[in-house]
N, C-alpha and C positions, 0 to 999 in steps of 0.2 A: 504494500500500500504506500501511497505517496504522502509523506508527512507535510502538512502545510502550516503548522503553528504549534503552539503549546498553550496550556491553561495552567496558571500558577495557583497552587493550593498551599495555604499556610497550615502547617501541622505543628504538633508539640515538638517535633524534632527539627523544625525549621521549614523554609519554603521548599516545595517540591513541584516540579513541572511535569504535567501529563501531556503526552503527545496527542495532537489533533490531526486526524487523517482526512484526506479529500473525500467529500461526501459520496462521490460516484464510485469509490473503490470497493473492492470485494469486501463483503461483510457489513457495509454501511446501512443496509436495510434491516439488519437485525433489530429486534426490540431491545436487545441488550447493548444498546449504543446510545450515547448521550449527544445530541446535536448541539453545536455551538456555531457562532458567527465569528470569523476571523478576518483580518485585513485582506487575506487572500481568497475569501469567499466562505461559504458554509462548509462545515466539517463535522466530524464526530469523534468522541472519545469512547473507546471500547469499555464495556463494563464486565465485571467478573462476579462470580458467586461470592456472597458475603463470607461463606466458610473458607474461601481461598484467600480472603483479604485479612490475614491474621495480624496485620500491623496497622498503624493509623490509617483510616480510610474515611471516605464520605459515602453515606448511603443514599440511594435514589430509588423511588418507587417506579416500577415498570409494569406493563400488562402481565408480565410473567413473574411478578413478585418483586421483593426487595433485592436490588443488586448493589454493587459497590464500585467506586473508583479505588483501585488498589494503588495507593500513593507511592508504593515502593515496588511496583510490579516488575521492573527490570533488575533492580539492584545494581545497575551499571551506570557509571557516571557520564558526564557530558563528552567524554573522550571517545564515545562510540561513534564510529564512522560508517559502518555498514552493518545492516541487520536483515536476516532472512528468517522471519518468524514461522514461515510455512503456512500459507492459507490454502483453503480449498481452491483448486485450479481446474480449468476446463481446457487449457492449452499447455504447451511445454514451458511456458514462462513461470519462473519462480520469482515472486516480487521481492524487491529490496526496499525497505520502508523508510530509509533515511535520505539517500541520495539518488534513488531510482536507478541503481546499478543492478538491473535484473539478471538473474542467472537462467540457465536453460537445462531442463530435464531431458535426459537422453535414456529412455528405457526404465527410469525409476517409476514407482507407483505412488500416487498421492493417497495416503491411507488416513482414515479417521481414527480418533482415539483420544486418550487423556493427555493431549499435548497442549502447548501454550496457546495456540489458536484453533485447537480441535483437529489439526491435521499434521502429518509429518511425511517425509519422503522415505521410501523403502526400496532397498536393492535386494534382488533375489539371488545374487551370487553368480549370475550368468553373464549379464551384459549391461546392467544399468549403471549410469554415472550421471553426475551433474557438472556442467561446465560453467565456470565462473566468468564474469565480465572482465575485460582487459584492465579496467581500473583497479579491481581488487587484486588481480595478478601482479600488477606493477607495484601496488602498495606492499604486498607480502614480500616482494623481491627487494624493495629498496628501503624499507623502514627498519631501523635498528631496534628501537624500543617499542614493543607491541604486545597486545594480548588478544587472545581468541577464546571464545566460549561457545560450547555447543552441547546439545543433548545427543547421546549415542546409545544404541542398544543392539550391538552385534550379536549374532548367533554363535555361542561358544562352540557348538558342535561342528560348525562350518569354518572355524578359525584355522587358518593355515599360515605358514611362515610368509612374512612380507605383506599380509593384508594391510592395506592403507585405509585408516579411518578418515583422514583428510589430508590433502596435499597435492603437490605437483612434483614431477621430475621432468627435466628438459628432454623432450623427445626429439629435439632437432640437433643443433650443433654440438652440444655438450651434455651428454646424459649423466654426468656426475653432479649436476646442479640439482639440489633437492630442497624442498620445504615440506615436510610431511610428519604426520603422526601415525605410527605404524605398529601393528602387532608383529614385531620383527622376528620373534622366535616361534610364533604360533602357539604360545602358552598363555595368552590372555594378558600379559604385561604390555605396557605401551612405551614405545620409544618416540621421542620428539627429536628430529634431526634437521639441521640447517647446514647445507653444504654448498660451496661456491666453485666456480670454474677454475679457481687457482689451487684447488685441493684443500682449502681450509674447511674444517668441519667443527661444529659444536653440536653435541647431542647428549641427551640424558634418557634414562629408562626407569619406569616405576619399579620399585622393589617387589611389590605385591601385585597379584592378579586384579585387573579391572574388568575384563570381559567375563561376565558370569551369567548372562541370560537376563539381566535386569537393566532397566534404563539408568544411565548415569549422566550427571552434569560434569563435563570436562572443561577445565579452564587452564590455558597455558599462558605464561607471560615471561618476557625477558627484558631486563633492564640494561643489558649491555651485550657485547659481542661474544663472550666466552660461555662455555657450558655452565660455569658456576653462577652465571647471571640468569639462568633459566629455572623456572619453577613449573610444576604440574600440580593442579588441585583437582580433586574428585569429590563431588557431592558436598561442596561448601568448605572444604578444608585442604590445605596443602598436604601432599603425601610424600613419603620417603622415596627418594630417587638416587640412582647411581650414575656417575658420569662415565660415559662410554668413550668419548674422545675429549681429551683435556685441552684440545687446541682452541683457537679463536677463529670465529667466522669473520672474514674481512670484508664482507659485503660485495664480493666479486661475482656478479651475474652477467651473463651475456644478454644483449638486448633482443636476441631472437628466441627467447624462451617460449615454449608452448604455454597455454593457459593451464591453471591448476584443474585437476579433476577431483570431484568428491565421490565417495563410494566406489572408487576404482583402485585397483592395484597397479602401481606404476613403479616397479623396481628397476632402477637404473635405466629409466626411459622406455621400458618395454611394457605396454599395456597388456596385462595377462588376465589373471583371475580378477573377478569383481566382487567386492565385499558384500556379504549377506548381512544387512544391518538396516536399522531405522536411524534416521538423523533428523534433528529438529532444532529450531531456534538458534541459528548461528549468529554470533555477534563479534565484530572485529573493532578494535580500538587502539588508539595511540597512548602510550604511557608518558605522563609527565613525571609521576612517581609510580611505584608499584601499587596495584590495587590493594586496598586494605582487607584484612580478614573479614570485617563486617560486610564489605561490598561483595566479596566472594560468597559469603554465607547467604546474603540477601538474594543474590542471583539464583542460587540453588533453591532457596525457599520459595521463589516465585514460580518454580515449575509446578504445574498442577499435580504431577505424580509424586512429588517429593514428600 
């Protein structure tokens, strides 16, 4: 959905801004939406069940009962640049709600369920993947300090070595270039690797299994170029990781990189197996400082299945 403005709400914890989306966008005709007028025209603020708004909120009466503005629905600060909440779709377009940088579904299924907007994307392990826009690809390749959050639910019985949860590898000039989160050993632990065309690599791996047949909120962030600057959080808290490559990523990428692929395996630039998983509510942002523990916890708490 296209965001056209914000509504500022004063809470006990300070002012909070709620996103306002363009009225004609998907979901705007739901009863569970509050219409507002902005400088850019009419829009709406999505509503949630009161039971899901377990932090400071405002209630509103609708034809379907009392709903709420969840004033901390994202848990993510203003540094968010791209967000893919995953809405119901009737085409291959996967809408990006902040800067209109839409992604494209290639063989993934739009499935309903207890997800942030009632839908998620599912890969069946055979051919489905999602292609990101060029702007996101460039941002991933050129931004040093960044964070990425997403909901994942891979099938552990289908987990094999090098299944990629999210990422890209350059399938063109230099297949050594990587930005990916991978079940590298096929045992349910996750590796986050960033590698450049000059051979520089920074990567870490979770010490414990993450892929267990349940949905999880995954958040990775890095505040610098080395592996020691990288962190992985799962379900609201940082987890123990081990450094695999103690080197420093120097930011060396070739300008001819292919776009990242989601839900697809791209080991060393060779598209092979495709991940059998559900993925939802991807958010990308720039770090000024690292995200706080409370922000990471709030982001997890905002997921309806958490």
